[in-house]
C-alpha positions in Angstrom: -22.2 -10.6 -13.3 -25.0 -8.9 -11.4 -28.2 -10.9 -10.8 -30.9 -10.1 -13.4 -33.6 -9.2 -10.8 -31.3 -6.6 -9.4 -30.4 -5.2 -12.8 -34.1 -5.0 -13.8 -35.2 -3.4 -10.5 -32.3 -1.0 -9.9 -29.9 -0.6 -12.8 -32.2 -0.3 -15.8 -34.5 2.4 -14.1 -31.4 4.4 -13.4 -30.2 4.2 -17.0 -33.7 5.2 -18.3 -34.1 8.2 -15.9 -30.6 9.6 -16.0 -28.9 10.4 -19.3 -25.7 11.0 -17.4 -25.5 7.2 -16.7 -25.7 6.1 -20.4 -21.9 5.8 -20.7 -22.3 2.7 -18.4 -23.8 0.9 -21.4 -20.6 1.3 -23.4 -18.5 0.3 -20.3 -20.6 -2.9 -19.9 -20.1 -3.7 -23.6 -16.3 -3.4 -23.2 -16.3 -5.5 -20.1 -18.4 -8.4 -21.2 -18.7 -8.4 -25.0 -15.6 -6.8 -26.6 -12.6 -9.0 -27.2 -9.7 -8.0 -24.9 -6.3 -7.2 -26.5 -3.6 -7.4 -23.8 -1.3 -4.9 -25.5 -3.9 -2.3 -26.6 -4.2 1.1 -25.0 -7.5 1.1 -23.0 -10.0 3.4 -21.3 -10.2 2.9 -17.6 -13.6 1.8 -16.3 -12.9 1.6 -12.6 -10.3 3.1 -10.2 -10.0 1.2 -7.0 -8.5 3.4 -4.2 -7.2 1.5 -1.2 -6.9 4.8 0.7 -5.3 3.6 3.9 -3.9 0.5 5.7 -5.2 1.0 9.3 -8.4 -0.7 10.5 -10.4 -0.7 13.7 -11.3 -4.4 13.4 -9.4 -7.7 13.1 -11.6 -9.9 10.9 -10.8 -13.5 10.6 -11.6 -13.5 6.8 -9.3 -10.6 6.0 -6.2 -11.1 4.0 -4.7 -7.8 5.4 -5.5 -8.1 9.1 -6.5 -11.7 9.5 -4.4 -14.5 11.1 -1.7 -14.4 8.4 -2.5 -11.0 7.0 0.3 -9.0 5.4 -0.6 -5.8 7.4 -0.6 -7.8 10.6 2.9 -8.9 9.8 3.8 -5.3 9.0 2.6 -4.2 12.4 4.6 -7.0 14.1 7.8 -5.9 12.3 7.3 -2.2 13.2 6.5 -1.1 9.7 5.0 2.3 8.8 1.4 2.4 7.6 0.6 4.3 4.5 -2.3 6.4 3.3 -3.1 8.0 -0.1 -2.2 11.6 -0.5 -5.4 13.5 -1.3 -3.7 16.0 -3.6 -2.4 13.1 -5.7 -5.9 11.5 -5.7 -7.4 14.8 -7.0 -4.9 14.7 -9.9 -6.1 11.1 -10.8 -9.7 12.2 -10.7 -9.1 15.2 -13.0 -6.8 13.3 -15.4 -9.2 10.3 -15.9 -12.6 12.2 -15.8 -12.8 11.8 -19.6 -13.3 8.1 -19.3 -15.9 8.5 -16.5 -14.5 5.7 -14.3 -16.3 4.4 -11.3 -14.4 4.9 -8.0 -14.3 1.9 -5.6 -13.0 3.3 -2.2 -11.8 0.9 0.5 -8.9 0.3 2.9 -8.0 -0.6 5.7 -11.1 1.1 6.9 -11.8 4.1 4.6 -13.8 6.1 7.2 -10.5 6.4 9.1 -9.1 8.4 6.1 -9.9 12.0 6.7 -10.3 13.2 3.1 -13.1 10.7 2.4 -15.8 13.3 2.2 -13.6 15.7 0.2 -13.0 12.9 -2.3 -16.7 12.5 -2.9 -17.0 16.2 -3.2 -14.3 16.1 -5.9 -16.1 13.2 -7.7 -19.4 15.3 -7.6 -17.5 18.3 -9.1 -16.5 16.1 -12.1 -19.9 14.4 -12.3 -18.4 11.0 -11.4 -19.7 8.2 -9.1 -18.2 5.9 -6.6 -18.7 3.4 -3.8 -17.4 2.9 -0.2 -16.6 -0.4 1.3 -16.8 0.1 5.1 -17.4 -1.6 8.5 -19.3 1.7 9.4 -16.6 2.7 11.9 -16.9 6.5 11.5 -19.5 6.7 8.7 -22.4 8.2 10.6 -20.4 11.5 11.0 -20.4 12.2 7.3 -23.3 10.0 6.0 -25.8 12.7 5.4 -23.3 14.9 3.5 -22.2 11.9 1.4 -25.8 11.1 0.4 -26.7 14.7 -0.4 -23.7 15.1 -2.7 -25.1 12.5 -5.1 -21.7 11.0 -6.0 -22.0 8.0 -3.7 -23.7 5.3 -5.8 -23.1 2.2 -3.6 -22.6 1.7 0.1 -21.0 -1.7 0.8 -21.2 -2.6 4.5 -19.6 -5.7 6.1 -21.9 -7.8 8.1 -21.1 -11.4 9.0 -23.1 -11.9 12.2 -26.8 -12.3 13.0 -26.5 -10.5 16.3 -23.9 -8.5 18.2 -22.0 -11.4 19.8 -21.6 -13.3 16.5 -20.5 -10.2 14.6 -17.9 -9.5 17.3 -16.6 -13.0 17.1 -15.9 -12.7 13.4 -15.1 -9.0 13.3 -13.4 -8.5 16.6 -12.1 -5.0 17.7 -8.4 -4.3 17.1 -7.7 -3.4 20.7 -9.8 -6.2 22.3 -12.8 -5.7 24.5 -16.4 -5.2 23.4 -17.5 -3.6 20.1 -20.8 -2.1 18.9 -20.0 -2.9 15.2 -23.2 -4.9 14.7 -25.5 -2.1 16.0 -23.4 0.6 14.3 -23.7 -1.2 10.9 -27.5 -1.7 11.2 -27.9 1.9 12.3 -26.1 3.1 9.2 -28.3 0.9 7.0 -31.4 2.1 8.6 -30.4 5.8 8.5 -29.4 5.5 4.8 -32.7 3.8 4.0 -34.8 6.5 5.8 -32.9 9.3 4.2 -33.3 7.9 0.7 -37.1 7.5 1.3 -37.4 11.0 2.8 -35.5 12.7 -0.1 -37.0 10.4 -2.8 -33.6 9.0 -3.8 -32.6 5.7 -5.5 -29.0 6.0 -4.4 -26.8 5.1 -2.7 -27.7 1.4 -3.1 -27.3 -0.4 0.2 -25.3 -3.5 -0.3 -24.3 -5.5 2.8 -21.5 -8.0 2.2 -21.4 -11.3 4.1 -18.5 -13.8 4.1 -19.5 -17.4 4.7 -17.3 -19.0 7.3 -17.0 -21.6 10.0 -18.9 -19.3 12.4 -22.0 -18.3 10.4 -22.7 -20.9 7.6 -25.7 -22.2 9.7 -27.1 -18.7 10.1 -27.0 -17.3 6.6 -30.8 -16.9 6.4 -30.8 -15.1 9.7 -28.4 -12.6 8.4 -30.4 -12.1 5.2 -33.6 -11.6 7.2 -32.1 -8.5 8.7 -31.7 -7.0 5.2 -35.0 -7.9 3.5 -36.6 -4.4 3.5 -33.7 -2.0 3.6 -30.9 -3.3 1.3 -31.0 -3.7 -2.5 -28.4 -6.4 -3.0 -26.9 -8.9 -0.5 -23.8 -10.7 -1.8 -22.5 -13.7 0.1 -18.9 -14.7 -0.6 -17.8 -18.3 0.0 -14.5 -17.0 1.2 -11.2 -16.1 -0.4 -8.6 -18.5 0.9 -5.8 -20.8 -0.2 -4.2 -23.9 1.2 -0.4 -24.2 1.7 0.1 -26.3 -1.5 -1.6 -23.6 -3.7 0.5 -20.9 -2.0 3.7 -22.8 -2.8 2.6 -23.5 -6.4 1.7 -19.8 -6.8 5.2 -18.8 -5.8 6.7 -21.1 -8.4 4.3 -20.0 -11.2 4.6 -16.3 -10.3 8.4 -16.4 -10.3 8.5 -18.2 -13.6 6.2 -15.6 -15.2 7.6 -12.4 -13.6 11.1 -13.3 -12.3 10.6 -12.9 -8.5 8.7 -14.5 -5.6 5.4 -13.0 -4.3 4.6 -12.5 -0.6 1.2 -11.0 0.0 -0.7 -14.1 -1.1 0.1 -15.8 2.2 -2.3 -13.5 3.9 -5.0 -15.8 2.4 -3.8 -18.9 4.4 -6.8 -18.9 6.7 -8.4 -21.4 9.0 -11.9 -19.8 9.2 -13.2 -21.7 6.2 -12.1 -25.3 6.9 -15.2 -26.4 8.7 -18.0 -25.1 6.6 -20.7 -27.8 6.2 -21.7 -27.9 2.5 -25.1 -29.6 3.1 -26.1 -27.0 5.8 -24.9 -24.2 3.6 -26.9 -25.4 0.6 -30.0 -25.6 2.8 -29.4 -22.0 4.1 -29.1 -20.8 0.5 -32.4 -22.5 -0.4 -34.1 -20.7 2.6 -32.7 -17.4 1.5 -34.0 -17.9 -2.1 -37.4 -18.8 -0.6 -37.4 -15.8 1.7 -36.4 -13.4 -1.1 -39.3 -14.6 -3.3 -41.8 -13.3 -0.7 -43.9 -10.3 -1.3 -42.3 -8.1 1.3 -38.7 -8.7 0.2 -36.8 -5.9 -1.6 -33.3 -7.3 -1.3 -31.8 -9.6 -4.0 -29.4 -12.2 -2.7 -26.2 -13.0 -4.7 -23.7 -15.9 -4.1 -20.1 -15.5 -5.2 -19.2 -17.7 -7.0 -22.7 -18.6 -8.2 -22.8 -22.1 -6.8 -25.7 -23.3 -4.6 -25.7 -27.2 -4.6 -24.1 -29.3 -1.9 -21.6 -31.0 -4.3 -20.5 -27.7 -5.8 -20.1 -26.1 -2.4 -18.1 -29.0 -1.2 -15.9 -28.9 -4.3 -15.3 -25.1 -3.7 -13.7 -25.8 -0.3 -11.8 -29.0 -1.3 -10.7 -28.7 -4.9 -8.7 -25.5 -5.5 -7.8 -26.4 -9.1 -11.5 -25.8 -9.9 -12.1 -22.2 -11.2 -15.8 -22.4 -10.5 -16.7 -21.4 -14.1 -14.4 -18.3 -14.2 -11.4 -19.3 -16.3 -10.2 -15.8 -17.2 -9.4 -12.6 -15.4 -11.2 -9.8 -17.1 -10.8 -7.0 -14.5 -7.2 -6.3 -15.6 -8.6 -4.7 -18.7 -11.0 -2.5 -16.8 -9.8 -1.8 -13.2 -6.7 0.0 -11.9 -5.8 -0.7 -8.2 -4.1 2.1 -6.3 -2.4 1.3 -3.1 -2.0 3.6 -0.1 1.7 4.2 -1.0 0.7 5.1 -4.6 1.7 1.8 -6.3 -0.7 0.9 -9.1 -1.3 -2.8 -9.4 -3.5 -5.0 -11.6 -4.8 -7.1 -8.7 -6.7 -5.8 -5.7 -5.4 -8.1 -3.0 -2.3 -9.9 -4.4 -0.4 -6.7 -4.8 3.0 -8.1 -5.5 3.1 -7.0 -9.1 3.6 -3.2 -9.4 3.0 -1.4 -12.7 4.2 2.1 -11.5 3.6 4.7 -8.7 1.0 7.4 -9.0 3.2 9.7 -6.8 5.8 9.6 -9.5 4.1 9.0 -12.9 1.0 10.2 -14.7 -1.9 7.7 -14.5 -2.2 6.8 -18.2 1.5 6.2 -18.4 1.0 3.4 -15.9 -2.4 2.1 -17.0 -1.3 1.8 -20.6 2.4 1.1 -19.8 4.6 -1.9 -20.6 4.3 -3.5 -17.1 0.5 -3.5 -17.2 0.5 -4.9 -20.7 3.0 -7.6 -19.7 0.7 -8.7 -16.9 -2.3 -8.8 -19.2 -0.3 -10.8 -21.7 0.9 -13.3 -19.1 -2.7 -13.8 -17.7 -3.8 -14.6 -21.2 -1.9 -17.9 -20.7 -4.2 -18.8 -17.8 -5.0 -18.1 -14.2 -2.3 -18.3 -11.5 -2.8 -20.9 -8.7 -4.3 -18.4 -6.1 -6.7 -16.9 -8.7 -9.3 -19.7 -8.5 -10.7 -18.4 -5.2 -10.5 -14.7 -6.1 -13.7 -12.9 -5.2 -12.6 -10.1 -7.6 -12.5 -12.7 -10.4 -15.9 -14.2 -9.4 -17.7 -10.9 -8.8 -16.5 -9.0 -11.9 
């Protein structure tokens, strides 16, 4: 859940000032307080659009393009990269507008999907809101138009480094050579902040995302220092990864439940988290908390999962049977994940279970269909082995 200081400072004022946002109260009730029936027909609260598969960076923490990423394997085998058909997306927006879902737009790199601005124009026409998860690649070109539309509520920007060299180490360019990703990301944050102040806007919220890894755990406070006066929320993820034994166990459990073996989970076999020092990380978190309590700080830090002590951090990296206080998957009752090829899945990254294809079926036929209900029913029995390090589970 969101940190209370962030809710108090940014969410509640929006609810008070904008009657068009009051439906969010009902959505939050359904998310956190209402019992979930796996076979009931449901309203959709969020539609997650993975609009494309291409990306300009090769980030070590990525399950798509990282060292074992499934899209890296696809490239090596000569596969064809997909992107969502905008005409199909428009049909989804129109068909689901009655539920007022929030749109979570990502990729690949979504700024490399040409209809990105038209999508937010479409959302604005239906009085809907959404977010973009980006590395800022081609964002500056459309940033002002996006902000003026009013349909962009949250701008998530990836930043793992404290300077250009460290950012490039963790988020290296796809074609090698030098990259200006660090400077580009900070420039987008600065421009968004300045434009919001000039126009008197609360939104979009600026939310930089940092993934804790071998390369940056000793500099987490340095990264947060860059965000103190311009961002509203700064989530730190401890890293979504699995060891070989959990990967093998997941294959066994998944096949027992669904009748076939999964593949995409092996993109989360990563080596960039195996040297994180828990004591140093805990001290960095203490420094961040101290820094954020200062009078000049506007940015609220968040740690996902919400662990901060040295023993808990060490356990996170060493004991994958521990679910970190998140024993159930709730997002499957609220979020539909749409892949670039139109497949609709219940899980954002482990997209081995398909409930239907939006190019071939109406949205609600999939969302409230038998395959989605079967997945929800199976997950009532407990998490699967890879789920215990799922940032979607921890951040929902």
